[in-house]
C-alpha positions as CSV (number, residue, x, y, z in Angstrom):
1,M,-98.9,-5.3,-25.6
2,K,-97.7,-8.9,-24.5
3,G,-95.0,-8.1,-26.7
4,L,-94.2,-5.0,-25.7
5,K,-93.6,-6.1,-21.8
6,Q,-91.4,-8.7,-23.2
7,N,-89.1,-6.5,-24.9
8,R,-89.3,-4.2,-22.0
9,A,-88.4,-7.0,-19.6
10,H,-85.3,-8.8,-21.8
11,Q,-83.8,-4.4,-22.1
12,K,-83.7,-4.9,-18.3
13,G,-82.3,-8.4,-18.1
14,A,-79.9,-6.7,-20.6
15,A,-78.9,-4.0,-18.9
16,L,-78.7,-6.0,-15.0
17,L,-75.9,-7.6,-17.1
18,T,-74.0,-4.7,-18.7
19,V,-73.5,-3.6,-14.5
20,L,-72.4,-7.3,-13.9
21,V,-69.9,-7.0,-16.6
22,A,-69.0,-3.2,-15.5
23,L,-68.7,-4.1,-11.9
24,M,-66.5,-7.4,-12.8
25,I,-64.5,-5.6,-15.2
26,M,-63.9,-2.8,-12.3
27,T,-63.6,-5.6,-9.7
28,I,-60.7,-7.1,-11.5
29,L,-59.1,-3.4,-12.2
30,L,-59.2,-2.9,-8.7
31,F,-57.4,-6.0,-7.4
32,E,-55.2,-5.6,-10.7
33,F,-54.1,-1.8,-9.6
34,Q,-53.8,-3.2,-5.6
35,Y,-51.6,-6.5,-6.8
36,A,-49.1,-3.9,-8.8
37,A,-49.3,-1.1,-5.7
38,M,-48.4,-4.1,-3.5
39,V,-45.6,-5.3,-5.8
40,E,-44.0,-2.1,-5.8
41,R,-44.2,-1.2,-2.4
42,K,-42.7,-5.1,-2.2
43,L,-39.8,-4.0,-4.5
44,A,-39.2,-0.6,-3.0
45,Y,-39.1,-2.2,0.8
46,N,-36.3,-4.7,-1.2
47,D,-34.4,-1.7,-2.5
48,L,-34.7,-0.5,0.9
49,N,-33.2,-3.5,2.9
50,Q,-30.8,-3.8,-0.2
51,T,-29.1,-0.4,0.4
52,Q,-29.0,-1.1,4.4
53,A,-27.3,-4.0,4.5
54,Y,-24.8,-2.8,1.9
55,Y,-24.1,0.2,4.1
56,L,-24.2,-2.3,6.8
57,A,-21.7,-4.4,4.9
58,K,-19.5,-1.3,4.0
59,S,-19.6,-0.3,7.9
60,G,-17.9,-3.9,8.6
61,A,-15.6,-3.5,5.9
62,R,-14.4,-0.8,7.1
63,V,-14.1,-1.5,10.6
64,G,-12.2,-4.4,9.3
65,L,-9.9,-1.5,7.5
66,L,-9.4,0.3,10.6
67,R,-8.2,-2.8,12.7
68,I,-5.6,-3.7,9.8
69,A,-4.6,0.1,9.8
70,L,-3.8,0.3,13.0
71,Y,-2.1,-2.8,13.3
72,G,0.5,-1.4,10.3
73,K,1.0,1.9,12.0
74,L,1.7,0.3,15.7
75,K,4.3,-2.2,13.3
76,A,5.7,0.6,12.0
77,N,6.4,1.9,14.6
78,N,10.0,0.7,15.7
79,Q,10.2,2.6,19.2
80,L,7.7,-0.1,20.9
81,A,10.4,-3.0,20.2
82,S,11.9,-1.0,23.2
83,M,9.1,-1.0,25.4
84,V,9.5,-4.5,26.2
85,P,12.2,-7.0,27.3
86,D,12.1,-9.3,24.0
87,P,11.0,-7.8,20.7
88,N,9.6,-11.4,20.3
89,M,6.9,-10.9,22.9
90,L,5.4,-7.4,20.9
91,K,4.4,-9.4,17.8
92,P,1.7,-12.1,19.3
93,L,0.2,-8.9,20.9
94,L,0.3,-6.4,17.8
95,D,-1.0,-10.0,15.9
96,Q,-4.6,-10.0,18.3
97,I,-5.3,-6.4,17.1
98,W,-6.2,-8.4,13.6
99,Q,-6.7,-11.7,14.8
100,M,-9.2,-11.2,17.5
101,P,-12.5,-12.3,16.2
102,I,-15.6,-9.6,17.0
103,P,-19.1,-10.7,16.8
104,A,-21.8,-9.1,15.0
105,F,-22.6,-5.6,15.5
106,P,-24.7,-3.9,17.0
107,P,-25.2,-7.0,19.0
108,P,-29.2,-8.7,19.7
109,A,-31.5,-6.5,22.1
110,G,-30.5,-7.7,25.6
111,A,-27.5,-8.7,25.0
112,T,-25.3,-5.6,26.6
113,G,-25.5,-7.5,30.0
114,G,-23.3,-5.7,32.9
115,M,-24.7,-3.2,35.5
116,K,-27.2,-0.6,34.6
117,A,-24.6,2.0,34.0
118,D,-23.0,0.0,31.9
119,R,-26.5,-1.4,29.7
120,D,-27.6,2.6,29.7
121,A,-24.3,3.6,28.3
122,A,-23.8,1.0,25.6
123,Q,-27.5,1.5,24.8
124,K,-26.4,5.1,23.8
125,V,-23.8,4.3,21.9
126,L,-26.0,1.8,20.1
127,E,-28.7,4.7,19.5
128,Q,-25.9,6.8,18.1
129,T,-25.1,4.1,15.4
130,K,-28.5,5.1,13.9
131,I,-28.9,1.5,12.8
132,T,-32.4,0.5,13.9
133,E,-32.2,-3.1,12.2
134,G,-30.1,-5.7,11.1
135,Q,-26.0,-5.9,11.3
136,Y,-23.4,-6.4,10.4
137,S,-20.2,-8.8,11.2
138,V,-16.8,-8.8,9.9
139,S,-13.9,-11.4,9.5
140,I,-10.0,-10.8,8.7
141,K,-8.1,-13.6,7.1
142,A,-3.9,-14.0,6.3
143,E,-3.9,-13.7,2.5
144,S,0.0,-14.1,2.7
145,S,-0.4,-17.4,4.3
146,K,-1.2,-18.9,0.6
147,I,0.7,-19.3,-2.6
148,N,1.0,-16.4,-4.5
149,L,0.5,-17.0,-8.5
150,N,1.9,-13.7,-9.9
151,T,5.4,-14.8,-7.9
152,L,5.5,-17.1,-11.0
153,I,7.1,-14.0,-13.2
154,M,10.5,-14.9,-14.3
155,P,13.2,-12.5,-14.4
156,Q,14.2,-11.2,-17.7
157,S,17.6,-13.2,-18.3
158,A,15.9,-16.4,-17.5
159,L,12.7,-15.7,-20.0
160,G,12.2,-18.5,-22.5
161,N,14.8,-20.9,-20.7
162,R,12.7,-23.8,-19.3
163,P,13.2,-24.3,-15.4
164,N,14.7,-27.5,-14.4
165,F,12.7,-28.5,-11.4
166,L,15.2,-31.8,-10.2
167,E,17.7,-28.6,-9.3
168,T,17.7,-26.8,-5.9
169,P,15.3,-23.6,-6.5
170,T,17.2,-20.0,-6.2
171,R,14.6,-17.6,-7.1
172,P,11.1,-16.8,-6.1
173,D,9.5,-18.0,-9.5
174,L,11.0,-21.4,-9.2
175,Y,10.1,-22.0,-5.4
176,T,6.6,-21.1,-5.9
177,A,6.6,-23.1,-8.9
178,H,8.3,-26.4,-6.3
179,M,5.4,-25.2,-4.2
180,L,2.8,-25.6,-6.9
181,I,4.2,-28.9,-8.0
182,N,4.2,-30.5,-4.4
183,L,0.6,-29.3,-3.8
184,M,-0.7,-31.2,-6.8
185,E,1.3,-34.3,-6.1
186,G,-0.2,-34.6,-2.6
187,F,-3.6,-33.9,-4.0
188,I,-2.4,-37.5,-6.1
189,K,-1.2,-38.8,-3.0
190,N,-3.9,-38.3,-1.0
191,S,-6.7,-39.0,-3.4
192,E,-8.5,-42.6,-3.5
193,R,-9.2,-42.4,-6.7
194,P,-6.2,-40.8,-8.3
195,D,-6.9,-42.2,-12.0
196,E,-10.4,-41.1,-11.7
197,E,-10.0,-37.7,-10.1
198,Y,-6.7,-36.3,-11.7
199,P,-5.9,-38.8,-14.9
200,D,-3.9,-36.3,-17.2
201,L,-2.7,-34.5,-14.4
202,R,1.5,-33.7,-14.7
203,P,2.4,-31.2,-12.1
204,E,5.4,-30.1,-13.8
205,E,3.5,-29.3,-17.2
206,V,0.6,-27.7,-15.5
207,V,3.1,-25.1,-13.6
208,M,4.9,-24.4,-16.9
209,D,1.6,-23.3,-18.5
210,I,0.8,-20.9,-15.6
211,M,4.0,-20.0,-15.8
212,D,3.6,-19.3,-19.6
213,W,0.4,-16.9,-18.7
214,V,2.1,-14.7,-16.9
215,N,5.2,-14.2,-18.6
216,V,5.9,-12.3,-21.7
217,G,6.9,-14.1,-24.9
218,D,5.5,-16.4,-27.7
219,T,7.0,-19.8,-27.3
220,R,6.0,-21.9,-24.4
221,L,8.6,-23.5,-21.9
222,M,7.5,-27.3,-23.3
223,G,8.1,-25.4,-26.7
224,G,5.4,-24.6,-29.6
225,S,3.7,-21.5,-29.8
226,K,1.6,-19.9,-26.2
227,D,-1.4,-19.4,-28.1
228,Q,-1.7,-22.7,-30.3
229,Y,-3.9,-24.3,-27.3
230,Y,-5.8,-21.3,-26.6
231,E,-7.1,-20.1,-30.0
232,Q,-8.6,-23.5,-30.6
233,Q,-10.9,-23.4,-28.1
234,N,-14.5,-22.4,-28.0
235,P,-14.5,-19.0,-28.2
236,P,-10.8,-18.4,-29.2
237,Y,-8.9,-16.2,-26.7
238,K,-5.0,-15.6,-26.5
239,C,-2.4,-16.5,-23.6
240,K,-2.7,-13.4,-21.3
241,R,1.5,-13.0,-20.8
242,A,0.3,-10.4,-17.7
243,P,-0.2,-11.0,-13.9
244,F,-3.3,-12.8,-13.0
245,F,-6.0,-10.4,-11.6
246,T,-8.6,-13.0,-10.0
247,I,-8.1,-16.3,-9.3
248,E,-11.0,-17.4,-11.3
249,E,-8.6,-16.3,-14.3
250,L,-7.1,-19.6,-13.8
251,R,-9.4,-21.8,-14.9
252,M,-8.5,-20.4,-18.7
253,V,-5.1,-21.7,-18.4
254,K,-4.4,-24.9,-20.0
255,G,-4.5,-28.1,-18.0
256,I,-6.7,-26.4,-15.3
257,D,-9.9,-28.3,-15.3
258,G,-13.1,-27.7,-12.9
259,Y,-12.1,-30.4,-10.3
260,L,-7.9,-29.2,-10.0
261,F,-9.4,-25.3,-9.9
262,D,-11.5,-26.2,-6.9
263,K,-8.8,-28.0,-5.2
264,L,-6.5,-25.7,-5.8
265,R,-8.1,-22.3,-5.0
266,P,-8.1,-22.5,-0.9
267,H,-4.7,-22.7,-1.4
268,I,-3.9,-20.1,-3.7
269,T,-3.8,-16.3,-4.4
270,V,-2.9,-13.5,-6.5
271,Y,-3.8,-10.9,-4.1
272,A,-0.5,-10.8,-1.9
273,N,1.6,-7.8,-1.7
274,E,4.4,-10.0,-1.2
275,G,5.0,-13.6,-2.9
276,K,6.4,-15.0,0.5
277,I,4.0,-17.4,2.8
278,N,3.6,-16.7,6.7
279,I,4.2,-19.8,7.8
280,N,2.6,-18.6,11.3
281,A,-0.1,-18.4,9.2
282,A,-0.1,-21.1,6.9
283,S,-1.8,-24.6,6.5
284,S,-0.4,-28.1,7.4
285,T,-1.3,-28.7,3.7
286,L,0.7,-25.5,2.3
287,L,3.4,-26.5,5.4
288,R,3.6,-29.7,3.1
289,T,5.0,-28.1,0.2
290,L,7.9,-26.1,1.3
291,Y,9.4,-29.6,1.8
292,R,7.5,-33.0,0.3
293,D,9.6,-35.9,2.3
294,F,7.4,-34.2,5.4
295,T,6.1,-37.1,7.4
296,D,2.7,-37.0,9.6
297,D,4.5,-36.4,12.3
298,D,6.6,-34.1,10.9
299,I,3.7,-31.8,10.3
300,K,2.2,-32.8,14.3
301,K,5.5,-31.4,15.9
302,I,6.3,-28.4,13.7
303,N,2.7,-26.9,14.6
304,E,3.1,-28.3,18.3
305,K,6.4,-26.2,18.2
306,K,4.4,-23.4,16.9
307,Q,2.1,-23.5,19.8
308,E,4.5,-23.8,22.5
309,L,6.5,-20.6,21.0
310,G,3.2,-18.7,20.4
311,N,4.2,-17.9,16.9
312,W,7.6,-18.7,15.2
313,P,9.7,-15.5,16.2
314,S,12.1,-16.1,12.6
315,E,12.3,-17.6,9.6
316,T,15.8,-19.0,11.1
317,A,14.0,-20.3,14.0
318,F,11.8,-22.4,11.3
319,V,15.0,-23.5,9.7
320,D,17.2,-24.4,12.4
321,Y,14.3,-26.6,14.2
322,I,13.3,-28.9,11.1
323,S,17.3,-29.5,10.2
324,N,18.4,-30.0,13.6
325,T,15.5,-31.3,16.0
326,L,13.5,-32.9,13.5
327,G,16.6,-34.3,11.3
328,R,15.5,-32.8,7.9
329,A,19.0,-31.4,7.4
330,A,18.1,-31.5,3.6
331,F,15.7,-28.5,4.4
332,K,18.4,-26.3,5.4
333,T,20.0,-27.2,2.3
334,I,17.0,-25.8,0.0
335,Y,16.8,-23.0,1.8
336,N,20.4,-22.2,2.6
337,D,20.1,-18.4,2.3
338,P,17.9,-16.5,5.0
339,N,17.8,-13.2,2.3
340,N,16.6,-15.6,-0.1
341,Y,13.8,-17.6,2.0
342,P,10.2,-18.1,0.4
343,F,8.4,-17.9,3.6
344,T,8.4,-15.2,6.5
345,V,6.8,-15.0,10.1
346,D,4.9,-11.6,8.9
347,T,1.3,-11.2,7.6
348,Q,1.4,-8.3,4.9
349,S,-1.5,-9.3,3.1
350,F,-4.8,-9.3,4.3
351,K,-8.4,-10.6,3.3
352,I,-11.4,-8.7,4.6
353,E,-14.9,-10.2,4.5
354,A,-17.9,-8.2,5.6
355,M,-21.4,-9.2,5.5
356,G,-24.3,-6.4,6.2
357,E,-27.8,-8.4,7.0
358,I,-31.3,-7.3,7.1
359,A,-33.4,-10.0,9.0
360,K,-36.9,-10.1,8.7
361,S,-39.4,-12.6,9.6
362,A,-39.5,-15.1,6.7
363,S,-36.6,-14.2,5.3
364,S,-33.3,-12.2,5.4
365,V,-31.3,-9.6,2.9
366,Q,-27.8,-10.1,2.6
367,R,-24.8,-7.9,1.0
368,T,-21.3,-9.0,0.9
369,I,-17.8,-6.8,0.4
370,K,-14.5,-8.7,0.1
371,V,-11.2,-6.6,0.1
372,Q,-8.2,-7.6,0.0
373,V,-5.3,-4.9,1.3
374,A,-1.6,-5.2,2.5
375,I,0.3,-2.9,4.4
376,T,2.7,-1.3,2.4
377,R,6.5,-1.3,4.1
378,P,9.6,0.7,3.0
379,K,12.8,-0.8,1.5
380,G,15.1,0.1,4.1
381,G,14.7,0.9,7.9
382,T,12.6,-1.9,8.5
383,P,13.7,-4.9,11.1
384,A,15.5,-8.1,9.4
385,N,14.8,-11.5,11.2
386,V,18.4,-12.8,11.5
387,S,21.0,-13.1,14.0
388,Q,23.5,-10.6,15.1
389,A,26.4,-12.6,13.8
390,E,24.5,-12.5,10.2
391,C,23.7,-8.8,10.6
392,K,26.6,-7.3,8.4
393,P,27.0,-3.7,7.0
394,P,26.2,-1.7,4.7
395,D,22.7,-3.0,3.8
396,R,21.8,-4.1,7.5
397,F,22.9,-2.8,10.9
398,W,22.6,-3.9,14.6
399,L,20.4,-1.2,17.1
400,P,22.2,-2.3,20.7
401,T,19.4,-0.3,21.9
402,I,16.3,-3.0,20.8
403,G,18.8,-6.3,20.4
404,R,17.3,-6.7,16.9
405,C,19.0,-6.3,13.0
406,Y,17.5,-3.6,10.6
407,N,17.8,-3.3,7.1
408,A,19.7,0.0,6.1
409,P,17.6,3.1,5.3
410,T,17.2,4.3,1.7
411,S,16.1,7.8,2.0
412,D,15.1,10.1,5.4
413,T,11.6,9.2,5.8
414,E,13.1,5.7,6.5
415,C,15.1,6.8,8.7
416,T,12.8,9.0,10.8
417,S,10.1,6.2,10.5
418,A,12.7,3.7,11.9
419,G,13.6,5.7,15.3
420,G,16.6,7.6,13.7
421,T,17.5,11.2,12.9
422,V,19.0,12.6,9.9
423,M,22.0,14.5,10.0
424,M,26.0,14.9,8.6
425,N,28.2,13.0,10.0
426,N,31.6,13.3,8.3
427,G,30.4,15.2,5.6
428,A,28.5,12.7,4.7
429,N,24.5,12.6,4.8
430,S,23.4,9.8,7.6
431,C,20.8,8.3,10.0
432,K,22.3,8.6,13.2
433,F,20.5,6.5,16.0
434,N,21.3,6.1,19.2
435,S,23.4,3.6,21.5
436,D,23.4,1.9,24.8
437,Q,23.9,4.8,27.1
438,G,27.8,6.0,27.3
439,T,28.5,4.1,23.7
440,A,28.5,6.0,20.6
441,P,25.5,6.7,18.7
442,I,25.2,4.9,15.2
443,F,25.7,6.7,12.0
444,V,24.3,4.9,9.1
445,P,25.0,6.5,5.9
446,L,22.0,7.4,3.5
447,P,22.3,7.1,-0.3
448,S,24.0,10.0,-2.8
449,T,21.3,10.3,-4.1
450,T,19.3,11.4,-1.3
451,A,19.9,15.7,-1.1
452,G,18.0,18.6,-0.3
453,T,19.1,18.3,3.3
454,N,20.9,20.2,6.0
455,P,22.4,18.6,9.0
456,G,20.1,17.1,12.0
457,T,16.8,18.2,9.1
458,T,15.0,16.4,6.7
459,T,14.3,16.7,3.5
460,P,12.3,20.0,2.8
461,G,8.8,19.1,2.4
462,T,8.9,16.3,4.4
463,T,8.2,15.3,8.0
464,P,9.9,12.7,10.1
465,G,7.9,9.8,9.6
466,S,5.4,11.3,8.1
467,G,5.8,9.1,4.9
468,S,5.2,12.3,2.5
469,G,8.2,12.1,1.1
470,T,11.5,10.3,0.4
471,G,14.1,12.4,0.2
472,T,15.2,11.7,-3.1
473,K,14.5,14.0,-6.1
474,G,11.8,12.4,-8.1
475,K,10.3,9.4,-6.6
476,S,8.5,8.8,-3.6
477,T,8.1,6.1,-0.9
478,A,4.7,4.7,0.5
479,K,4.2,5.5,4.2
480,P,5.0,2.8,6.1
481,G,2.3,1.1,7.7
482,A,-0.3,2.8,5.4
483,L,-2.8,0.4,3.4
484,K,-2.8,-0.7,0.0
485,I,-6.3,-1.8,-1.4
486,L,-5.5,-4.9,-3.4
487,N,-9.0,-6.2,-5.0
488,W,-12.3,-4.9,-3.5
489,S,-16.0,-6.8,-4.6
490,E,-19.2,-6.4,-3.6
491,T,-22.2,-9.1,-4.1
C-alpha cells in the first residue's frame, strides 16, 4: 500500500509538470503570435506612412511643375512686354513665379493667423486637401546655372581632331571644354594641399577623356584606342560614345576619381535642355570659368552690378560691363559674337526637389522626388537680346511697338505665338506684325516650305498660338512654354 501511494504521488507530480510545460509552451506561442501581429501592424503602418509621404512629395512636385508651366506660358506671351514701359522690367517679375520660396504645406496648426474670417477660410481649404497629417515642401533651382557636359559633343566635321585649348574657342563644345578646364585649374589654385588632393590631375587630358566618352569614334583625341583603359577595369566595360544619362555616370570616365567627382558635381549637369549658362543664376565659381583672369575684386563688382540692375538684362550688357567698365578688353575678344555666346540671361531648365514627410512622435518618414524639367521654345518668334543696330533681317526683325529684337518665325505657329498674323503679302506667305500707329505693318516672310495656308488664316488643323502644328508638312514644333521632363527620380 505504501508503494502504491508513492506511485500515485509520482503520477500526480508528472501530470502537474506536464500541465506546467503545456502552459509555458502556450504562453510562448501566445507571445510569439502577439509579437508577430505587432510586427505586421508596424509594417502595415510603415507602408501606409511611406505611401502617404510619397503622394505628399508627388503633390509638391506637381506644384513645382505648375509654377514652371505658368512661368513658361507667361514668358511665351510676347504681348505682355507691350504692357510695361521697359520690357526689361518684366523679366524679374516673371522670375519670381519660380524663384519665390514657398513654406511647407499644409502649415502647422495655428499658423494661419489673421482675422477669424481668414482663419476659417484657411481651415476650410486645408480640410478640402484631405491631408490629415504630414506636409510637403518644394524647392526650385535653375539647372541652367551649371555646365552641361553633353554640350561637349563635337560637330561631325571636327570628330577625331584634337582640340587646341590655347586658341580662342569658337564652338559650343570648345567653350564648355574651356570652362571645365578653368574650373579644375581653380580647384588646384585654391587648394591648400594640391599635391595631395590633385596629384595627377591634368585638366586638359581629363576634358578630352570626357569628350571621348560622349563622342562617337574609336580613337582617343590624345591617340590610341578609347576602350583600352576601360577594358582593363574590374569589371571591364566600353567607352560609351553617347551623351550622359546621369551625373553619376561621370565617375566611370578615365581620370575622374571620387574626390574630383565630388568637387565637380555641384557645378555640372546633364539635364539642361540648352548648353548655355545662365549668368543671372550662376555662382561666383561658375562665373570664374568664363574668364580665367578674373580677380576676386572683379567677381565682387560683377555681383554688385547684377544686384544693382536686379539681373543682367542681356548678354551684351554683361560683356560690355566686363570689357569697358572693368577694363577686361580680352573678355570681348573671346566673346565677340553675340549669336555664339555660351551664356544667357534666361533660365530654361530647372530642378524641382519635393519632399513629403509624415512626422511621428519619435521619428518621421520621408520620401523625395527630384524632377529635371525644361521649358520648350520654338526656334523662331522668340526674343533676341541684341540692340536695334544688330537686329538685321532676314534672321531677325525689330518690333517697334515693344522696342525689342525678335528672331524671325519659321512657321505659322511661331508667327501666331509671337503675336503676329499669318497672311499673304505680295504673293508670299508672311507673318504680319502691327507697327506704331500711323506706320505700315511689318511683314516677315515665312519659309516657302510652309504650305496649306490661305490669306489671313493659319495652317489647317492648327489654332493660333496652340502649338498643335507648325505649318510644315511632316514636322511639328513644341508649343512655346510647354514643359519637357528630362529626368524624374524618386527616393
